[in-house]
PAVOMAR-583856 format. One record per residue (C-alpha): residue number from 1; residue in three letters; y negated, z negated, x. Coordinates in steps of 0.02 Angstrom, whole numbers, m for minus. Layout:
  pos  code       v       w       u
  NUM   ALA       Y       Z       X
...
This chain:
  pos  code       v       w       u
    1   UNK    m600   m1196   m2763
    2   UNK    m427   m1268   m2781
    3   UNK    m318   m1196   m2917
    4   UNK    m251   m1309   m3051
    5   UNK     m69   m1351   m3032
    6   UNK      39   m1275   m3168
    7   UNK     188   m1365   m3240
    8   UNK     350   m1324   m3151
    9   UNK     262   m1233   m3007
   10   UNK     217   m1316   m2843
   11   UNK      38   m1299   m2782
   12   UNK      98   m1320   m2602
   13   UNK     228   m1226   m2500
   14   UNK     375   m1336   m2454
   15   UNK     405   m1228   m2301
   16   UNK     236   m1235   m2214
   17   UNK     131   m1351   m2322
   18   UNK      m4   m1222   m2358
   19   UNK     m98   m1262   m2519
   20   UNK    m121   m1117   m2638
   21   UNK    m305   m1153   m2670
   22   UNK    m415   m1048   m2555
   23   UNK    m604   m1049   m2581
   24   UNK    m693    m939   m2618
   25   UNK    m546    m831   m2675
   26   UNK    m394    m875   m2778
   27   UNK    m228    m864   m2692
   28   UNK    m184    m700   m2778
   29   UNK    m341    m613   m2712
   30   UNK    m317    m694   m2544
   31   UNK    m140    m628   m2540
   32   UNK    m207    m452   m2556
   33   UNK    m357    m464   m2440
   34   UNK    m302    m587   m2308
   35   UNK    m115    m582   m2283
   36   UNK     m97    m403   m2224
   37   UNK      15    m442   m2075
   38   UNK     199    m396   m2092
   39   UNK     244    m549   m1989
   40   UNK     165    m674   m2107
   41   UNK     203    m581   m2269
   42   UNK      86    m657   m2399
   43   UNK      57    m813   m2501
   44   UNK     155    m735   m2642
   45   UNK     315    m720   m2539
   46   UNK     286    m893   m2468
   47   UNK     272    m960   m2645
   48   UNK     434    m876   m2692
   49   UNK     519    m964   m2548
   50   UNK     448   m1127   m2613
   51   UNK     520   m1094   m2785
   52   UNK     690   m1063   m2710
   53   UNK     675   m1228   m2617
   54   UNK     680   m1156   m2441
   55   UNK     616   m1288   m2321
   56   UNK     612   m1184   m2163
   57   UNK     507   m1037   m2104
   58   UNK     541    m895   m1981
   59   UNK     500    m934   m1800
   60   UNK     355    m810   m1806
   61   UNK     263    m927   m1924
   62   UNK     270   m1069   m1801
   63   UNK     202    m962   m1660
   64   UNK      45    m927   m1760
   65   UNK      m1   m1108   m1794
   66   UNK    m146   m1174   m1692
   67   UNK    m145   m1362   m1691
   68   UNK    m317   m1440   m1698
   69   UNK    m292   m1625   m1664
   70   UNK    m419   m1760   m1622
   71   UNK    m476   m1665   m1469
   72   UNK    m489   m1476   m1467
   73   UNK    m533   m1357   m1328
   74   UNK    m712   m1401   m1281
   75   UNK    m696   m1581   m1341
   76   UNK    m786   m1568   m1508
   77   UNK    m720   m1661   m1660
   78   UNK    m685   m1571   m1823
   79   UNK    m846   m1546   m1920
   80   UNK    m958   m1553   m1766
   81   UNK   m1063   m1400   m1720
   82   UNK    m948   m1337   m1581
   83   UNK    m784   m1360   m1674
   84   UNK    m699   m1197   m1727
   85   UNK    m681   m1256   m1907
   86   UNK    m870   m1270   m1922
   87   UNK    m910   m1113   m1824
   88   UNK    m797   m1009   m1934
   89   UNK    m841   m1088   m2101
   90   UNK    m901    m960   m2227
   91   UNK    m831    m819   m2121
   92   UNK    m647    m861   m2116
   93   UNK    m528    m931   m2245
   94   UNK    m462   m1104   m2204
   95   UNK    m291   m1153   m2266
   96   UNK    m245   m1332   m2223
   97   UNK     m65   m1363   m2172
   98   UNK     m38   m1540   m2234
   99   UNK     137   m1555   m2167
  100   UNK      95   m1519   m1984
  101   UNK     m86   m1578   m1988
  102   UNK    m132   m1407   m1920
  103   UNK    m258   m1277   m1968
  104   UNK    m222   m1093   m1993
  105   UNK    m372    m978   m1976
  106   UNK    m367    m814   m2071
  107   UNK    m505    m683   m2058
  108   UNK    m544    m555   m2189
  109   UNK    m441    m399   m2161
  110   UNK    m579    m305   m2069
  111   UNK    m545    m357   m1890
  112   UNK    m377    m347   m1806
  113   UNK    m221    m296   m1898
  114   UNK    m169    m473   m1933
  115   UNK    m339    m557   m1931
  116   UNK    m258    m714   m1863
  117   UNK    m312    m819   m1716
  118   UNK    m152    m815   m1613
  119   UNK    m125    m924   m1463
  120   UNK     m81    m861   m1289
  121   UNK     m66    m929   m1113
  122   UNK    m219    m928   m1001
  123   UNK    m284   m1006    m841
  124   UNK    m450   m1081    m893
  125   UNK    m595   m1133    m782
  126   UNK    m725   m1261    m836
  127   UNK    m888   m1221    m747
  128   UNK    m964   m1390    m787
  129   UNK    m826   m1496    m710
  130   UNK    m761   m1364    m586
  131   UNK    m585   m1389    m649
  132   UNK    m446   m1262    m673
  133   UNK    m314   m1290    m807
  134   UNK    m164   m1196    m873
  135   UNK    m182   m1182   m1062
  136   UNK     m30   m1117   m1160
  137   UNK    m130   m1122   m1324
  138   UNK    m288   m1027   m1282
  139   UNK    m348    m918   m1428
  140   UNK    m298    m736   m1412
  141   UNK    m448    m616   m1419
  142   UNK    m480    m514   m1576
  143   UNK    m567    m347   m1597
  144   UNK    m752    m368   m1628
  145   UNK    m832    m198   m1598
  146   UNK    m768     m24   m1640
  147   UNK    m759      22   m1456
  148   UNK    m662    m134   m1405
  149   UNK    m496    m125   m1315
  150   UNK    m377    m272   m1303
  151   UNK    m276    m258   m1143
  152   UNK    m109    m343   m1118
  153   UNK    m128    m403    m939
  154   UNK      18    m375    m820
  155   UNK     m59    m406    m648
  156   UNK    m216    m509    m614
  157   UNK    m276    m550    m439
  158   UNK    m358    m701    m361
  159   UNK    m515    m644    m269
  160   UNK    m611    m736    m135
  161   UNK    m755    m743    m259
  162   UNK    m641    m838    m378
  163   UNK    m609    m967    m242
  164   UNK    m796    m985    m213
  165   UNK    m821   m1009    m401
  166   UNK    m686   m1143    m412
  167   UNK    m767   m1235    m266
  168   UNK    m938   m1226    m349
  169   UNK   m1009   m1111    m214
  170   UNK   m1037    m960    m326
  171   UNK   m1119    m952    m499
  172   UNK   m1013    m927    m655
  173   UNK   m1023    m965    m840
  174   UNK   m1046   m1146    m890
  175   UNK   m1064   m1116   m1077
  176   UNK    m881   m1151   m1111
  177   UNK    m714   m1154   m1020
  178   UNK    m646    m977   m1000
  179   UNK    m514    m880    m903
  180   UNK    m573    m812    m736
  181   UNK    m498    m654    m660
  182   UNK    m593    m491    m632
  183   UNK    m454    m392    m546
  184   UNK    m321    m343    m671
  185   UNK    m215    m204    m742
  186   UNK    m100    m188    m891
  187   UNK     m68     m90   m1050
  188   UNK    m170     m60   m1206
  189   UNK    m119    m182   m1344
  190   UNK    m247    m144   m1480
  191   UNK    m401     m33   m1500
  192   UNK    m554     m24   m1609
  193   UNK    m591     119   m1728
  194   UNK    m696     216   m1602
  195   UNK    m587     186   m1448
  196   UNK    m508     337   m1363
  197   UNK    m361     243   m1288
  198   UNK    m187     231   m1362
  199   UNK     m75      80   m1381
  200   UNK      45      62   m1235
  201   UNK     m63     164   m1116
  202   UNK     m69     101    m935
  203   UNK    m246      52    m889
  204   UNK    m354     m39    m764
  205   UNK    m519    m126    m801
  206   UNK    m684    m119    m708
  207   UNK    m758    m294    m732
  208   UNK    m937    m234    m706
  209   UNK   m1051    m135    m819
  210   UNK   m1232     m80    m837
  211   UNK   m1361    m121    m969
  212   UNK   m1413      64    m957
  213   UNK   m1593      17    m999
  214   UNK   m1674     m60    m845
  215   UNK   m1750      41    m703
  216   UNK   m1604       1    m587
  217   UNK   m1472      62    m709
  218   UNK   m1570     219    m752
  219   UNK   m1584     257    m566
  220   UNK   m1395     243    m550
  221   UNK   m1395      74    m462
  222   UNK   m1319     m41    m592
  223   UNK   m1259    m160    m457
  224   UNK   m1440    m222    m454
  225   UNK   m1453    m243    m643
  226   UNK   m1537    m406    m693
  227   UNK   m1502    m402    m880
  228   UNK   m1318    m355    m889
  229   UNK   m1230    m300    m731
  230   UNK   m1172    m446    m627
  231   UNK   m1225    m567    m764
  232   UNK   m1095    m499    m885
  233   UNK    m948    m479    m766
  234   UNK    m778    m496    m847
  235   UNK    m690    m647    m773
  236   UNK    m850    m731    m715
  237   UNK    m969    m732    m864
  238   UNK    m846    m672    m996
  239   UNK    m661    m705   m1029
  240   UNK    m561    m625    m889
  241   UNK    m388    m571    m839
  242   UNK    m309    m740    m799
  243   UNK    m237    m730    m974
  244   UNK    m104    m634   m1068
  245   UNK    m234    m533   m1163
  246   UNK    m417    m490   m1135
  247   UNK    m546    m396   m1239
  248   UNK    m660    m271   m1151
  249   UNK    m772    m125   m1202
  250   UNK    m686      42   m1181
  251   UNK    m817     105   m1058
  252   UNK    m746     m20    m933
  253   UNK    m567      39    m957
  254   UNK    m486     176    m851
  255   UNK    m321     262    m888
  256   UNK    m194     264    m747
  257   UNK    m104     423    m696
  258   UNK      86     421    m707
  259   UNK     105     405    m518
  260   UNK      18     235    m512
  261   UNK     108      79    m572
  262   UNK      18     m68    m649
  263   UNK      76    m168    m498
  264   UNK     m16     m51    m379
  265   UNK    m165     m46    m498
  266   UNK    m183    m234    m477
  267   UNK    m271    m187    m315
  268   UNK    m385     m56    m393
  269   UNK    m538    m169    m413
  270   UNK    m542    m228    m230
  271   UNK    m510     m49    m174
  272   UNK    m657       9    m281
  273   UNK    m767    m114    m186
  274   UNK    m699     m50     m20
  275   UNK    m735     126     m81
  276   UNK    m917      79    m113
  277   UNK    m927      m3      59
  278   UNK    m851     151     139
  279   UNK    m983     260      58
  280   UNK   m1123     141     108
  281   UNK   m1064     141     290
  282   UNK   m1043     330     298
  283   UNK   m1047     432     400
  284   UNK    m899     354     491
  285   UNK    m843     490     611
  286   UNK    m661     484     663
  287   UNK    m660     415     840
  288   UNK    m789     280     804
  289   UNK    m749     113     882
  290   UNK    m730      m7     736
  291   UNK    m707    m195     725
  292   UNK    m640    m278     566
  293   UNK    m679    m464     562
  294   UNK    m561    m561     449
  295   UNK    m383    m513     400
  296   UNK    m372    m578     224
  297   UNK    m331    m454      87
  298   UNK    m501    m367     101
  299   UNK    m479    m346     288
  300   UNK    m305    m275     257
  301   UNK    m372    m153     127
  302   UNK    m502     m94     253
  303   UNK    m360     m73     379
  304   UNK    m264      40     259
  305   UNK    m421     136     210
  306   UNK    m476     173     388
  307   UNK    m300     221     442
  308   UNK    m281     334     289
  309   UNK    m445     420     337
  310   UNK    m386     456     513
  311   UNK    m466     313     612
  312   UNK    m364     246     757
  313   UNK    m486     155     872
  314   UNK    m491      m2     764
  315   UNK    m482    m185     814
  316   UNK    m443    m326     691
  317   UNK    m503    m502     731
  318   UNK    m428    m653     642
  319   UNK    m414    m835     695
  320   UNK    m259    m865     588
  321   UNK    m113    m790     684
  322   UNK      m4    m791     527
  323   UNK    m124    m666     451
  324   UNK    m117    m557     605
  325   UNK      72    m553     583
  326   UNK      44    m485     408
  327   UNK     m67    m345     475
  328   UNK      72    m296     595
  329   UNK     183    m254     446
  330   UNK      62    m115     397
  331   UNK     116     m24     556
  332   UNK     m53      57     592
  333   UNK     m54      29     779
  334   UNK    m225     m55     769
  335   UNK    m266    m185     902
  336   UNK    m250    m364     838
  337   UNK    m345    m505     925
  338   UNK    m411    m681     896
  339   UNK    m598    m723     905
  340   UNK    m582    m806    1075
  341   UNK    m515    m642    1146
  342   UNK    m667    m550    1077
  343   UNK    m783    m677    1157
  344   UNK    m697    m658    1325
  345   UNK    m691    m468    1323
  346   UNK    m871    m441    1266
  347   UNK    m824    m268    1202
  348   UNK    m955    m177    1098
  349   UNK    m922     m78     939
  350   UNK   m1002      63     840
  351   UNK    m962     m18     673
  352   UNK    m921    m198     626
  353   UNK    m850    m234     454
  354   UNK    m869    m419     411
  355   UNK    m739    m469     282
  356   UNK    m756    m657     302
  357   UNK    m905    m701     193
  358   UNK    m955    m837     318
  359   UNK   m1133    m844     387
  360   UNK   m1085    m920     555
  361   UNK    m960    m780     585
  362   UNK   m1099    m653     561
  363   UNK   m1206    m741     691
  364   UNK   m1069    m722     822
  365   UNK    m998    m551     782
  366   UNK   m1170    m471     765
  367   UNK   m1183    m481     954
  368   UNK   m1037    m360     974
  369   UNK   m1133    m208     911
  370   UNK   m1175     m61    1023
  371   UNK   m1344      24    1022
  372   UNK   m1363     115     857
  373   UNK   m1222      13     781
  374   UNK   m1192     m33     599
  375   UNK   m1149    m204     532
  376   UNK   m1065    m194     362
  377   UNK   m1082    m361     273
  378   UNK    m937    m341     153
  379   UNK    m871    m517     126
  380   UNK    m963    m607     m14
  381   UNK   m1058    m753      62
  382   UNK   m1096    m902     m50
  383   UNK   m1283    m909     m92
  384   UNK   m1309   m1066      13
  385   UNK   m1242    m990     175
  386   UNK   m1368    m951     313
  387   UNK   m1359    m845     470
  388   UNK   m1479    m830     618
  389   UNK   m1502    m677     727
  390   UNK   m1625    m608     852
  391   UNK   m1746    m483     772
  392   UNK   m1783    m408     943
  393   UNK   m1599    m362     959
  394   UNK   m1610    m266     795
  395   UNK   m1766    m177     857
  396   UNK   m1705    m140    1033
  397   UNK   m1533     m77     983
  398   UNK   m1591       5     822
  399   UNK   m1456     m87     727
  400   UNK   m1419     m63     543
  401   UNK   m1365    m203     426
  402   UNK   m1276    m139     271
  403   UNK   m1248    m248     119
  404   UNK   m1110    m204      m4
  405   UNK   m1122    m267    m183
  406   UNK    m982    m239    m308
  407   UNK    m922     m63    m350
  408   UNK   m1044      51    m442
  409   UNK    m959     211    m506
  410   UNK    m816     183    m384
  411   UNK    m665     162    m498
  412   UNK    m621     347    m514
  413   UNK    m623     362    m325
  414   UNK    m519     204    m305
  415   UNK    m389     272    m426
  416   UNK    m384     431    m322
  417   UNK    m357     327    m166
  418   UNK    m212     235    m247
  419   UNK    m133     401    m292
  420   UNK    m152     467    m115
  421   UNK     m98     308     m26
  422   UNK      58     273    m127
  423   UNK     194     157     m65
  424   UNK     147     189     118
  425   UNK       0      72     101
  426   UNK      17     m12     m69
  427   UNK     170    m118     m34
  428   UNK     137    m298     m86
  429   UNK     250    m369      49
  430   UNK     166    m269     188
  431   UNK      m6    m318     126
  432   UNK      42    m502     118
  433   UNK      25    m510     m71
  434   UNK     131    m634    m169
  435   UNK     148    m643    m357
  436   UNK     147    m802    m461
  437   UNK     155    m852    m643
  438   UNK      m5    m918    m721
  439   UNK      74   m1090    m732
  440   UNK     104   m1085    m543
  441   UNK     m81   m1074    m502
  442   UNK     m81   m1233    m396
  443   UNK      55   m1162    m285
  444   UNK     m41    m998    m270
  445   UNK    m201   m1087    m217
  446   UNK    m106   m1191     m89
  447   UNK     m33   m1035      m9
  448   UNK    m205    m954      m1
  449   UNK    m282   m1109      76
  450   UNK    m144   m1118     207
  451   UNK    m166    m933     248
  452   UNK      21    m897     231
  453   UNK     m20    m753     113
  454   UNK    m167    m634     107
  455   UNK    m180    m629     m82
  456   UNK    m108    m707    m238
  457   UNK     m84    m603    m395
  458   UNK     m30    m673    m562
  459   UNK     112    m574    m639
  460   UNK     109    m597    m827
  461   UNK     270    m540    m911
């Protein structure tokens, strides 16, 4: 209900154009219950500025204005079911800014400290159109549950799975455009009432979680969960780390020890997957003859892991010689070859670790296993990929095929690995990792496609 204008007093702020009427509360009540943020002050102070004839506002005000024009994110028009103004009606207070034709959304003072939908930069993927877009005005997440943690992202990696998603080869959310990114680290920005973390604390996030109710989860195998698990992965089915801020439950957040930087922790998620693969392939006695197929970032992380655990009889196969040059920088002494050399040598191996995620590569490299050998299928193959092999060969040689899916209960171990490895192995330059701004995503994808780098990581200042 709009308040009646009193003589000699404006009913609209000359600085920002906000009308004093605010249904269902009057502006005085709204000033006490809504405007709790020190940055925005309150309607009362804004009104005083209007009385004094001030026509300008502090810069902080402008940063908090979300402009809803003819087209908004998602394409719905104002008043339609999907438009934010309709979705929030009755839950949030709407104050129309007539001067800028914008809309400020204020929540009741029960959520975050400010209760304001603040914009941030994000790299947003549309699963329906398979398009990636840099959005400098994506809504910043707000606390919803008492155990929520809002993380200020500092480093967020581009995974091979992300590339498959962008190309439409791997399933992801199509409900709405959202930021991808399931490999990220940063600091705690805000916490819910029940959260155990503190603001400013260095953390890393496990993108996967369990439903804790199904038979798989209760047996300790939440990587097989069909109700939550892979279907609720941060950065695939929920807003991820290709953004300045992200909201996650605290049970997916891990504190970092002082020795680990957030830069190094940007590799924690892929190392947690390698850790799970290492456990699945165990025992791996030192002295085993091992072949790593593929020298992208995952292949390089396997190189560092095996070397750190004492393995020396390791061969790395990669068709891109530029990537082999990157592996040389790790100074492990491992043998580096191209696939044609493998075919000519016809050497056999105790363990083959496939980091390519390509079905045809599996068909070829499977033939290089010794009797009793293990084939670790680590690279994530798109669902449509197929591979053919001879069942008699599996029978005759007693071969073992080992699948590796995500990283159940592996984050504590991965953090321990990062601590132990230190700068000897976690040097971005040696690993072939290059950092980019979110707005430089096209350049990052071009470098990955060309194979001039092993991994792209977004550095968000």
